[in-house]
N, C-alpha and C positions, 0 to 999 in steps of 0.2 A: 560612613561607608556603615558604621555605625547602625545609622537611627536608616539607613537604608535597607542592612540588614533586621533592624529591628518592624523596620516599618513592610515586611515579605514578610517573615518570618508571625509577623499577627495577624496577616492576610491566608496564608495558609493556615494558620492555625486560630485561630479567632480563642477561639476556648481556655489556651491556654496562654501563658505569659513567658517570654525567654529568654525573660532581664536577667538573670539568674545565667544563662547558659551567656549570653554576649557578654557580662562582667566577669566570664574566664569561670565560675568556680559549677561544675558540673557534681556537685553533690547534693543540689536540690532546686528540683521544680514547684516553680509556682505557679498551682491549681485551687487559686484559694475561687475564683471564681465556676466550680463545681459542687462547694460549700464540704468540702470536705479539706482544708486547709494549706500546711505544704508539706507535700507531700515528696521523703526522697527517692533519687531510682530507688537502691533500698526495698524501700518502702511495694513499688510497682512490681519492683521484677519479684519481691516475695511474693505479694501477693499474688500474680501471676499464678508463679511456682503454685500454690496451695492451688488451686481450682483445676489445675492438670497436676497435682499429685493424688487430691481428691475425683477425678473422677477417670484413673485408670486402673483402678480397684471396680469400679464398677463394669464399664466400657469390659474387663477379663472377664470377670463375673457368668457378666449376661450371653458373649459366646460361648465358656466356660461350660453353663449352661445346655445353652445349646447346640455343643457337637454332644455333651449327651444323651437331647432330646433324640439325637441325631442318633446315635451309636444303641442308646433302646428302643425305635423302635424297627431301627434296619433287621431285627429279628423277628418278629408280627407281620411287618410286612415280605420279608423273605431278600432283601437284596444287600449284598455285600458291598455296593452302592456303595448305603447309607454309611456302613458300620463304618469302613473309610473313611466316609468325609466326617463323620462323629469325630474319630482318634481327629482326625488333622488339625480340626478347628480344635480341640481340646487342646492337642499341645501349642497350638500355635497362644490359645491361651495363658496359657503356662509361658511359653516365651516373649511373649509378651508383655509381661506384669513383670519378668524379669530384668526384659529392656527397661521400662520405667523405672523398675529400683535401680541400676548403674546411672542411666539418666538419670537421675534424684542426684546420685552420690554425686556425679561428675558435676553438675551443674551447683551445690551444695558445695563446693572443694572449691569449682571457682570463683564462687561466692568470698567463703573463705577470704582466698586469696587478696582476690579486686578487693572487696569491703575490710576485712582484716573479721577475725573468729571472736565470739561476745555477744 
């Protein structure tokens, strides 16, 4: 059964070898064929999280600037629709940034409970 599962996993995921999962050790995943060496699930999780965390303020800032632009040109154009759209975009950007910060706290707390703080 183990060799059949190993062959199936190697066909489905030819880049990563899954021998550590078959051995019951789920702490490390051997990705030596990626030229990164052995990477644990925690390290992969932290890498993905750092990319998402660094991208959230950029997106929120861009949306906030777009909202400020709509709000600023509403007076020149004379359309109240642009002012309300601009206010909405700025508020949504701040709410999105707060949600991203809260999600980061939840994810870090969960990771601390799973892998330990340290």
